[in-house]
N, C-alpha and C positions, 0 to 999 in steps of 0.2 A: 871559067876559072873557079877553083874551089874557094869557098868562103872560110878561111882559117879563123880560129878563135884568137882573141887578143893574147892569150897565154902562149899559143903557138908562135905568133908573130914576134913576141918579146925576145925570143931566142935568136931571131934572124937579124943579121947585119947590125948588131948592137953598137959597135964602135962608130960606124957611119952615122947612125941615128943620133948618138950623143954629140957628135961634131955638128950635125945639122941643127940640132936643138940649140947648141951654144951660139951658132951664127944667127939663128932666129931671135934669140933673146937679146942679142946686141942691137937689134932693130927696134926694140920696144923702149918707149920713153915713159917716165912716170906720168900719171894722169890719163894715159890712154885707155881706150876700151878695145879689147882684143877678143876675137872669136877663135876658139880652138875646137876643131872637129875631133871626132873620136879617132883613136889609133895609137900606136906605140910611139911614133915620132912626136906627135902632139902631147902625149903623156910626158915624154922627156922634156918638152918645152915647159909644160906646167911645173914639173919638179924644179926646173931652173928659174922659175918666176917667183918662187916662195919668198925671196928676199925683198921684193918690191913693197914699198909702203903705200903707194898710191897707184893702184892699177885695178881695173875691172876686167874680169874674164867671163865671157859668155861661152857656154859649152853645152853640148848635148850628150856629153860623156860622164856617166856617174862615177867612173873611176878617177877622172880628172878632178871632179868636185871633191872626192875623197882625198886625193893627193894634196889639195889646197886647203883642206879643213884645218883650222888653227893658224893659218898664215894671215898676214895683214891684207892679202888680196881679196877684193870683193868678188864673189862668184855668183853668177846668175845661171841657173839651169833652165833649159828650154821647156821641160815637161815633155810628155809624149809616152809612147809605148816602148818598153825596154826590149832591145835586142840582146838576148842573153850571151851570145858568143862575142859581142863587141862592147858590151856595157853601154851602148848608145841608145838615146831616146829618139824615136822616129815617129812619123805619122802626122796627121793634121794638127795636133796640139803643138808639136815642135815647130812645124812650118809657120803656123799662125803667130806664135810668140815671136819668131824672128822677124816677121813683117812689121812689128811694132818697135823694133830696136834699130839702133844705128851704132856702128863701130868703126874704128880706124883701120883695122886690118884683120884679115882672116888667115890663119895658118891651116892649110888644108892638106891632110894626108890622103893619098890615093892608093888604089890597088894596081892600077894600070895607067900608064901615061904614053900613049901613042901620039906623038907630036902632031901628026897629020890628022888624026881623028879627034883626040881630046882626052880628057880625064875620065876614068871609069872606076866603078866599084861593083862588087857582085850583088848588091842589094838595091832593089828599085826604090824602096822607101828612104834608104840612106842617101841615094842620089838626089832625091827631091829635097831633103833637108839641107844637103850641101849646096844646092842651087839657091835656096832661100838664104843661107849664110852669105853667099857671095853677093846677093842682091842687097844685103844690109851693110856692106862695108865699102870703104873708099879704095882699098887695095887688097887684092887676093894674092897670097903667096903660097905656092905649092911647096911642101916639105916632104921629100921622098928620097929613098936611097936609089942608087943606080939600077937595082934589079927590077924596078917598076917600069923602066923605059922600054919602049917597043912592045909592050904588052897591052892587051885589051881585056876588060872584064865585061860582065853582062850589061851594066847600066851606065849610060853616058851621063856624067855630071855636067860638063860644060866643054865647049871647044877650047882649044889652046888660046885662041884670040881673047878669051876672057881672063887670062892669067897675066898678072903684072910682073911677077918675079917667081923664080924657082930656086930653091936651095937644095943642093944634092951633093953627092960625093964625086970624086974625080974619076970614077970608073964608068961613067956614062959613055956609051958608044959614040964615036966621032960623028956619025951621020945624024944621031939624035941631037948632039950639041949644035951642029950646023943648022938643023931644022929649027931649033929653039931660037937661035940668033936670027934666022930668016923671018921667024914669026914675031920678032922684036920683043921677046920676053927677056927681061933682065935676068942674069944668071949669077949665082954665087956658088962656087965650087969649094968644098971643104975637104 
């Protein structure tokens, strides 16, 4: 699967991503610690979090940190090596910093979600950072539009069994919805 730039992804499925972001933000409570993976849907979540007075966001995305600059939200960047096409920080520094943190929830964007196989991304280093994020949280919530379902990318992030909830739009194929329910993943359709 082609590793599109963040700028290319921003133009795709924009209304769905905004609805997904709104549903995600409704799950967040003041005082929580939230991890946001890099991506366009998680960037939309970050924009919608600017109003919080007491919230900590951990991210590996430099563009998300930039979005939250000047807001009351406390931002922790993981550190690491910059992936220019996604503005994400990856590598051993990012992974190690996450091993020393604990958060309430992770909002994870993915490039592919094959319910029988798991969550995928085109970059090996990004997949490793995503796994470290999931290990640092109590609840992993996948945020992706319906175009990601039934697709696989190069690198496995985690199996579907590691997902607690998925927020997506109503265009998900029926067989994928059925598989999600069979996998006992909570589902929010927007």
